[in-house]
C-alpha positions as CSV (number, residue, x, y, z in Angstrom):
1,X,23.4,21.9,-9.0
2,X,23.7,20.5,-5.6
3,X,19.8,21.6,-4.7
4,X,18.6,19.8,-7.7
5,X,20.2,16.5,-6.8
6,X,19.1,16.7,-3.3
7,X,15.4,17.7,-4.4
8,X,15.6,14.6,-6.8
9,X,16.8,12.4,-4.2
10,X,13.9,13.7,-1.8
11,X,11.4,13.1,-4.6
12,X,12.7,9.5,-5.0
13,X,12.6,9.0,-1.3
14,X,9.0,10.1,-1.0
15,X,7.9,7.8,-3.8
16,X,9.5,4.8,-2.3
17,X,8.2,5.5,1.3
18,X,4.5,6.0,-0.3
19,X,4.9,2.6,-2.3
20,X,6.0,0.9,0.9
21,X,3.2,2.6,2.9
22,X,0.6,1.4,0.5
23,X,2.2,-2.1,0.6
24,X,1.8,-2.4,4.1
25,X,-1.5,-0.7,4.1
26,X,-3.2,-3.3,2.1
27,X,-2.7,-6.3,4.4
28,X,-3.8,-4.3,7.6
29,X,-6.9,-3.2,5.7
30,X,-7.6,-6.9,4.7
31,X,-7.1,-7.8,8.4
32,X,-9.1,-5.1,9.9
33,X,-12.1,-6.2,7.7
34,X,-11.9,-9.7,8.8
35,X,-11.6,-8.6,12.3
36,X,-14.9,-6.6,12.0
37,X,-17.1,-8.7,9.8
38,X,-15.8,-12.1,11.1
39,X,-14.4,-11.7,14.5
40,X,-14.6,-15.6,15.6
41,X,-13.0,-16.5,12.4
42,X,-10.1,-14.0,12.8
43,X,-9.6,-15.0,16.3
44,X,-8.8,-18.6,15.8
45,X,-5.7,-17.8,13.6
46,X,-5.8,-21.3,12.0
47,X,-4.9,-22.6,8.5
48,X,-8.4,-21.5,7.0
49,X,-8.0,-18.1,8.2
50,X,-4.4,-17.5,6.7
51,X,-5.5,-19.2,3.5
52,X,-8.4,-16.9,3.1
53,X,-6.6,-14.0,4.1
54,X,-3.7,-14.6,1.7
55,X,-6.3,-15.3,-1.2
56,X,-8.2,-11.9,-0.6
57,X,-4.7,-10.1,0.0
58,X,-3.6,-11.3,-3.5
59,X,-7.0,-10.4,-4.9
60,X,-6.7,-7.0,-3.3
61,X,-3.3,-6.3,-4.6
62,X,-4.3,-7.5,-8.2
63,X,-7.2,-5.0,-8.1
64,X,-5.7,-2.2,-6.5
65,X,-2.2,-2.2,-8.1
66,X,-2.7,0.1,-11.0
67,X,-4.7,2.7,-9.1
68,X,-2.1,2.7,-6.3
69,X,1.0,3.3,-8.8
70,X,-1.3,5.9,-10.6
71,X,-2.2,7.7,-7.3
72,X,1.3,7.8,-6.1
73,X,3.0,8.5,-9.4
74,X,0.3,11.4,-9.9
75,X,1.1,12.8,-6.3
76,X,4.8,12.8,-7.2
77,X,4.3,14.5,-10.5
78,X,2.3,17.3,-9.0
79,X,4.7,17.7,-6.2
80,X,7.5,18.0,-8.7
81,X,5.5,20.8,-10.8
82,X,4.7,22.5,-7.6
83,X,8.2,22.9,-6.4
């Protein structure tokens, strides 16, 4: 019984870590795209940079949210079935 509870807790922690990792990865991805394609614009770090960064970030989360949850959930389900 204890092994089942520990296994369930481990799966929940892995799921939470994966979602957290993705939540952090999207802003880094947007920032590095800005650095690669617009280096002068990214270096200023003024109002226009942060407003466009926030707009692209919200757009990225809106477009990628369902695939992120599907991939994370599917990998968690496959992990449960394999154990």
